[in-house]
N, C-alpha and C positions, 0 to 999 in steps of 0.2 A: 445829701443833695437831692432835691426834688425837681423833676422836669415835667411840665404839663403842656398841653396843647390839644388841638382838635384832631379829628381823623385826618390822616395823611398830611400832617403838619410838618413832619420831619423830626419829631421829638425822639423817637427811638434811634434814628440815625445819629442825631446829635449826642444822645446818651452813650452810645457805643464809642463814638470818637472821644468823648470826654473821659470815659472809663479807660480807654487805651492810653490816654495821655497821663493819667495819674496812677496807673497800676502796672505791676510787673506781668500780671496775667489776670484773666477775668473768670469769674464764676457767674454764669448767667442763670438766674432763677426765672423760669418761664411759668407763668400762672395760667396760660391759655390751655384749654382742653379742646382737642381736635374733634369736634362733633360731626364733621362731614368731610368729604374729599377735598372741597375747596379750601377749608381751613388747614388740612394736612399739607396740601401743596404750598400754601402760603408759609407755613412753619418751615417746610423744607427749603424754600427759597431764602428765607431769612438766615437759616443755618449756613447755607452755602455762601451767602454774602458775608457773614461774619468770618468764615474761614478764609475767604479770599482777601480779607484786609490784612492778614499776616499776624494778627494779634491772637494769642493763645486763649481760647475760651473752653471752659467746661460747662456744659448745659445740664441743669437739674430741673426736671419738670415737677413742680409742686403747686397744685391748684388751690390747696387749702391751708396746710400746716406751715405757713411761711414763718410765723413767729418762732415756732420750735426749730425750724431749719436755721434761722439766723443765730439762735443760741448755740446750736450744734456747731455751726461754722466758726463762731467766735472761739469756742474751745479748741476745735481742730486746727485753726490757723495760728493760735497764740505763739507756739514755739517757732514756726516758720517766720512769722512777722518779726519776732524778736531778733532772729538771726539776720534777716534782711535789713532791718534798721541799723543793726550793729555794723553792717557793711555799707551803710548809707545807700541802700537800694530801695526801690519802691516796693510796697507791700501789694498783695493781691487785692483786687477790687471786686466787689459784688455788685451786679446790676440786676435789679428786680424790675421785671417788665410783665404785667403792670398791676398797679393797685386796683384799678376799676374792674379788671377781669377777676382778680381775687375776690372782690366784693360781689360780683355777679355770681361766682361759684357758690359763695356762702349763702347768698339770698335764695338761690334756686334750691340749695340743700335744705335750708331752714323752712322755706315756704312750702310745706308739704301740699302737693297737689296744685300749686300755682301754675306750673307749666301746662298741665292738662286744662286748667280753667282758661288760660290764655288761648290755647289752641281752639277749644270749643267756643270761646267768646268770639274769636275772629270769624269762625265759620258761621256762628249765629248772626253776627253783624252782616256778613256777606249775604246770607239767606234773606235777612230782613231788607237789605238794600235792594235786592232783586225783586222782592215782593212789592216794594213801594214804587217800582218803576211804572210809568204809564202803560196801560194795556188797551189796545183797540179791540172792541167787541164787534160782533157781526152786524150790530145795528148802526155801526159807523160812529157811535159816540165814544168819547175818550173816558176811560174809567181808571181809577187807581185803587189799590188795595188799602185798607185802613192802616194808618201808621202804627208802628209798634215801637216800644222803648228800646234804646240801645242796650247792649249787654253790659253787665257790671262784672268786673273781676274781683276776686276775693282779696280783701285787705289783710296785711300781716296781723297776726294776733299779738297781744302784749307779751306773751311768753316768747314768741319767736323774735320780737323786737329786742327783748332783753338779752337773748342769746347772741343776737347779731352785735349788739353793743359790747358784749363781753369779748367777742372775737376781735372787734375793732380795737378795743382797749389793749388786748394782748399784743396785737401787732404794733400799735403805737409805742408801747413800752419796749418791745423787742427792738424796734428801730432806734429808740433812744439809747438802749443798752449797747448796741453793736459798736465796738470800739475801733473798727477799721474802715477804710474807704467804702462807702455805700452810695450807689446811685439808684434812684427810684424813679420810675416812669409812671405817670398817671394820665387820665384824660379829663379835659374840661368839658363837662356835660351840662352845665347849667346855663349856657348862653343861648340855647335854642328855644323852641316852642315848649309849652307845658305838655308833658306826655299825656296821652289819652287814657291810659290805664293806671290803676292804683299801684301796681307793682313798678311800673315805669316811674311814677312820681316818687315812690319810696326810694328807688334806686338813685334818682337824681339828688334827692335830699341827703341820703346817707353818703353818697360820693362827695358831695360838697363838704359835709362835716369831716369826713376822713381826710380829704385834701387839706383842709384848714389845720387839722391837728398835726399832720406830718409836716406841712410847710412851716409851722411854728417852731418845730424842733430841728429844722434843716438849716445848715450853715449857709447854703445858697439855694435859690429857687428861681428856675428859669421858665419862661413862657416861650414856646416855639410856635411861630406863625409863618407859613409858607417857607419853611426852612431857615428862618432867621431867629436865633435865640436872643432873648432879652433877659438880663439879670434883674428880676423884680425886686429882690431884697436890697440891691444896691440903689434902686430908685424909690424904694418905699418911703412913704410919709411916716415920720416917727413922732411919738408924743411930744418930744422936746422941741419939735418944729412948730408947735402951736404958738 
């Protein structure tokens, strides 16, 4: 099952509640990497919130090798699931949160030097913006500096693009192979403005492709807006409806 939505839409909260409903216990695959203190605090709050719900969660932090982890969990849980189903009990559920952070991690890993280019590009743009501001000279006349071009960020190379596609395909196949309850959270990033930088546009496009592929193989697909989940597959227009 795939769950999507915008930032602070309530998608993760809904995913956790849904997982607790269908599973005996939860395995939480966290793809987020805590780059700063604010992110560490946010991760800590989410862990406390999950614990307070009373549902048993085991958290596994895996920012990159999710496809391999799903295959490993499939093997590890096989006997347990067989015994639980024999007793007519619920199997464990895996919650993957989230696809777009996993994609971000891979893009930053594969795009060698892109982060540095982004940082220098932002600083360059800010410097140019300041230089282009009106300046009063001592003669009382208004002068401006000559305009300069906006900075350009490096585009992904073809080799990097192929490696990213390979990683995406590996994940897509692992999701299809996984035989037990699996809930996946992603972000809808294509409804906003066009990103100003090449890496941002590449991320938007790849996230859209990845979401489409995973949604196609999911039994259910929810869109969460302002905390309200809608089952899109139940409402989807089908070819036979023509």
